[in-house]
C-alpha positions as CSV (number, residue, x, y, z in Angstrom):
1,M,-183.9,43.9,-214.0
2,N,-187.6,43.2,-213.5
3,S,-188.7,45.9,-211.1
4,G,-192.1,44.3,-210.7
5,N,-190.7,41.1,-209.2
6,T,-188.0,42.7,-207.1
7,D,-188.3,43.6,-203.5
8,P,-187.3,47.2,-202.8
9,R,-185.7,46.1,-199.5
10,S,-183.4,43.7,-201.3
11,L,-182.6,46.4,-203.9
12,L,-181.8,48.8,-201.1
13,I,-179.5,46.2,-199.5
14,S,-177.8,45.7,-202.8
15,L,-177.3,49.5,-203.1
16,Q,-175.8,49.6,-199.6
17,E,-173.5,46.7,-200.4
18,L,-172.5,48.4,-203.7
19,S,-171.8,51.6,-201.7
20,T,-169.8,49.8,-199.1
21,D,-167.7,47.9,-201.7
22,Y,-167.1,51.2,-203.6
23,H,-166.0,53.1,-200.6
24,K,-163.8,50.2,-199.4
25,E,-162.1,50.0,-202.8
26,V,-161.6,53.8,-202.9
27,A,-160.2,53.7,-199.4
28,E,-157.8,51.0,-200.5
29,M,-156.7,53.0,-203.5
30,N,-156.2,56.2,-201.4
31,K,-154.2,54.1,-198.9
32,I,-151.9,53.0,-201.8
33,L,-151.7,56.6,-202.9
34,F,-150.8,57.7,-199.3
35,Q,-148.1,55.0,-199.0
36,A,-146.7,56.0,-202.4
37,K,-146.5,59.6,-201.2
38,E,-144.8,58.5,-198.0
39,R,-142.2,56.5,-199.9
40,Y,-141.6,59.4,-202.2
41,Q,-141.2,61.8,-199.3
42,L,-139.0,59.4,-197.5
43,T,-136.7,59.0,-200.5
44,L,-136.6,62.8,-200.9
45,N,-135.7,63.3,-197.2
46,E,-133.0,60.6,-197.2
47,N,-131.4,61.7,-200.4
48,N,-131.5,65.4,-199.4
49,E,-129.8,64.4,-196.1
50,K,-127.2,62.5,-198.1
51,I,-126.6,65.6,-200.4
52,Q,-126.2,67.8,-197.3
53,R,-123.7,65.3,-195.8
54,A,-121.8,65.2,-199.1
55,Q,-121.7,68.9,-199.2
56,D,-120.5,69.1,-195.5
57,Q,-117.9,66.4,-196.3
58,M,-116.6,68.4,-199.3
59,S,-116.5,71.6,-197.2
60,E,-114.6,69.9,-194.4
61,E,-112.1,68.4,-196.9
62,N,-111.6,71.8,-198.5
63,I,-111.0,73.4,-195.1
64,L,-108.5,70.6,-194.3
65,I,-106.8,71.0,-197.7
66,Q,-106.5,74.7,-197.3
67,K,-105.0,74.2,-193.9
68,E,-102.4,71.9,-195.4
69,F,-101.7,74.4,-198.1
70,E,-101.1,77.1,-195.4
71,E,-98.8,74.8,-193.5
72,L,-96.9,73.9,-196.6
73,R,-96.5,77.6,-197.5
74,K,-95.2,78.4,-194.0
75,M,-92.8,75.5,-194.1
76,Y,-91.5,76.6,-197.5
77,E,-91.2,80.3,-196.5
78,K,-89.4,79.2,-193.3
79,N,-86.8,76.9,-194.8
80,L,-86.1,78.5,-198.1
81,P,-84.5,81.8,-196.7
82,S,-82.2,79.8,-194.4
83,L,-81.1,77.6,-197.2
84,N,-80.4,80.6,-199.5
85,E,-78.6,82.3,-196.6
86,E,-76.5,79.1,-196.1
87,K,-75.8,79.2,-199.9
88,I,-74.7,82.8,-199.7
89,M,-72.5,82.1,-196.7
90,I,-70.8,79.2,-198.5
91,Q,-70.1,81.4,-201.5
92,S,-68.9,84.2,-199.3
93,Q,-66.6,81.9,-197.3
94,Y,-65.3,80.4,-200.6
95,Y,-64.4,83.8,-202.1
96,K,-63.0,84.9,-198.7
97,E,-60.7,81.9,-198.4
98,K,-59.8,82.0,-202.1
99,S,-58.9,85.7,-201.8
100,K,-56.7,85.1,-198.8
101,F,-55.2,82.0,-200.4
102,D,-54.5,84.0,-203.6
103,C,-53.0,86.8,-201.6
104,D,-50.7,84.6,-199.5
105,F,-49.6,82.8,-202.7
106,Q,-49.0,86.0,-204.5
107,T,-47.0,87.3,-201.6
108,K,-44.8,84.2,-201.5
109,V,-44.3,84.3,-205.3
110,N,-43.5,88.0,-205.2
111,E,-40.9,87.4,-202.5
112,A,-39.3,84.6,-204.4
113,T,-39.5,86.6,-207.7
114,N,-37.8,89.6,-206.0
115,K,-35.1,87.4,-204.7
116,L,-34.6,86.0,-208.1
117,S,-34.4,89.5,-209.6
118,E,-31.8,90.5,-207.0
119,M,-29.8,87.4,-207.9
120,N,-30.0,88.3,-211.6
121,V,-28.7,91.7,-210.8
122,K,-25.9,90.3,-208.7
123,L,-25.2,87.7,-211.4
124,M,-24.6,90.5,-213.9
125,A,-22.2,92.4,-211.6
126,M,-20.4,89.4,-210.1
127,S,-17.1,87.9,-211.3
128,K,-17.0,84.5,-212.7
129,E,-15.8,83.0,-209.5
130,G,-19.2,83.7,-207.7
131,V,-21.4,82.8,-210.6
132,Q,-21.7,79.1,-209.6
133,E,-23.0,79.9,-206.2
134,I,-25.5,82.5,-207.5
135,E,-26.7,80.0,-210.2
136,E,-27.3,77.4,-207.5
137,S,-29.3,79.8,-205.4
138,R,-31.2,81.0,-208.4
139,A,-32.1,77.4,-209.4
140,Q,-33.3,76.8,-205.8
141,I,-35.6,79.8,-206.0
142,E,-37.0,78.7,-209.3
143,R,-37.7,75.3,-207.8
144,E,-39.5,77.0,-204.9
145,I,-41.6,79.1,-207.3
146,A,-42.5,75.9,-209.2
147,E,-43.4,74.2,-205.9
148,L,-45.5,77.2,-204.9
149,N,-47.4,77.0,-208.2
150,A,-47.9,73.2,-207.8
151,E,-49.1,73.7,-204.2
152,Y,-51.3,76.5,-205.3
153,R,-53.0,74.4,-208.0
154,E,-53.4,71.5,-205.6
155,N,-54.8,73.6,-202.7
156,L,-57.1,75.5,-205.1
157,S,-58.4,72.3,-206.4
158,T,-59.1,71.1,-202.9
159,I,-60.9,74.4,-202.0
160,D,-62.9,74.3,-205.2
161,A,-63.9,70.7,-204.6
162,S,-65.0,71.4,-201.0
163,Y,-66.9,74.5,-202.1
164,K,-68.7,72.7,-204.9
165,K,-69.6,69.8,-202.6
166,E,-71.1,72.1,-199.9
167,L,-72.8,74.3,-202.6
168,S,-74.2,71.2,-204.3
169,A,-75.5,69.9,-201.0
170,V,-77.4,73.1,-200.3
171,N,-78.7,73.3,-203.9
172,Q,-79.9,69.7,-203.5
173,H,-81.7,70.7,-200.3
174,I,-83.3,73.6,-202.1
175,Q,-84.3,71.4,-205.0
176,D,-85.7,68.7,-202.6
177,L,-87.7,71.4,-200.8
178,T,-89.0,72.8,-204.1
179,N,-89.8,69.3,-205.4
180,Y,-91.7,68.4,-202.2
181,V,-93.7,71.6,-202.3
182,N,-94.6,71.1,-206.0
183,E,-95.5,67.4,-205.5
184,T,-97.5,68.2,-202.3
185,T,-99.3,71.1,-204.1
186,L,-100.2,68.7,-207.0
187,K,-101.5,66.1,-204.6
188,L,-103.6,68.6,-202.6
189,N,-105.0,70.0,-205.9
190,Q,-105.9,66.5,-207.0
191,R,-107.5,65.8,-203.6
192,R,-109.6,69.0,-204.0
193,E,-110.6,68.1,-207.5
194,Q,-111.5,64.6,-206.5
195,S,-113.5,65.8,-203.6
196,S,-115.5,68.2,-205.8
197,K,-115.9,65.4,-208.4
198,D,-117.2,63.0,-205.8
199,Y,-119.6,65.6,-204.5
200,H,-121.1,66.4,-207.9
201,L,-121.4,62.7,-208.8
202,S,-123.2,62.0,-205.5
203,V,-125.5,65.0,-206.1
204,E,-126.2,63.9,-209.7
205,R,-126.9,60.3,-208.6
206,L,-129.2,61.3,-205.7
207,T,-131.0,63.9,-207.9
208,Q,-131.6,61.2,-210.5
209,E,-133.0,59.0,-207.7
210,N,-135.3,61.8,-206.5
211,N,-136.5,62.4,-210.1
212,A,-137.1,58.7,-210.6
213,A,-139.0,58.5,-207.3
214,G,-141.0,61.6,-208.3
215,E,-141.9,60.1,-211.7
216,E,-142.9,56.8,-210.0
217,Y,-145.1,58.8,-207.5
218,N,-146.7,60.8,-210.3
219,A,-147.4,57.6,-212.3
220,T,-149.0,56.1,-209.2
221,C,-151.1,59.3,-208.7
222,I,-152.2,59.2,-212.3
223,S,-153.0,55.5,-212.2
224,I,-154.9,55.7,-208.9
225,S,-156.8,58.8,-210.0
226,Q,-157.9,57.1,-213.2
227,N,-158.9,53.9,-211.3
228,I,-160.9,56.0,-208.8
229,R,-162.6,57.9,-211.6
230,I,-163.5,54.8,-213.5
231,R,-164.6,53.0,-210.3
232,T,-166.7,56.1,-209.3
233,Q,-168.3,56.2,-212.7
234,N,-169.1,52.5,-212.6
235,Y,-170.5,52.9,-209.1
236,E,-172.6,55.9,-210.0
237,N,-174.0,54.0,-213.0
238,S,-174.7,50.9,-211.0
239,A,-176.2,52.9,-208.1
240,A,-178.4,54.9,-210.5
241,G,-179.7,51.6,-212.0
242,I,-180.5,50.2,-208.6
243,R,-182.2,53.4,-207.5
244,N,-184.3,53.3,-210.7
245,A,-185.1,49.7,-209.9
246,I,-186.1,50.6,-206.4
247,E,-188.3,53.4,-207.6
248,G,-189.9,51.2,-210.2
249,A,-190.5,48.4,-207.6
250,I,-192.1,50.9,-205.2
251,N,-194.4,52.3,-208.0
252,Y,-195.2,48.7,-209.0
253,Q,-196.2,47.9,-205.5
254,K,-198.4,51.0,-205.3
255,R,-200.2,50.1,-208.4
256,Q,-200.7,46.6,-207.1
257,V,-202.3,48.0,-204.0
258,V,-204.6,50.3,-206.0
259,H,-205.9,47.4,-208.1
260,S,-206.3,45.0,-205.3
261,P,-209.9,43.8,-204.7
262,F,-209.4,44.4,-201.0
263,A,-208.4,48.0,-201.6
């Protein structure tokens, strides 16, 4: 730049324009930086709210699951004793009925056996003429004993079948209750595990988003800072050159005034 042929005023205007452009560009870059910071903060706020909601949801689910566990426990503790009591009653009733049945049967058999023994005694002491009648009575008693045995086996079979049926029904109810409790417990544990898994996956994903947003913001800060530093350096160099030119132009004009024939 030829300082001798340059008007200081025009150089000053150039310096002002350079300063205006510089500050305008820096302001634009600071605006970009501010917007990047706002986006980053917005992402953090939104994701932290999502993490809090996920934590609240998991807590609510755990409370609900614990409540269902408690209800399941109460139901099991309420129903199992009554089923066991019913089972004991069935067993007690069976042994009671069987004992009475055995006793009645044994009484009848003993009576018939005693009669048979009496007839055997009579048979030994009786003359031949009365043997036929005693033999017929004896045969009748033996048939009665055989019928009692057959009836006993049949009735015992009926009692056993009824007992086994009732006992099997109660045992099935107990098994159904136990199966229901076990299956429900498994499902509740799976729900709790899934709830915890969903929460940790959400936190992991949102944390990754926060980290990515932070990295993007840091990269923007570094880029903007570098651009501002470079732009500032260029501005300072250009401004220094214009100031030197202004100073040179002013000195040139002073020398021209000193050497003027009209001075």
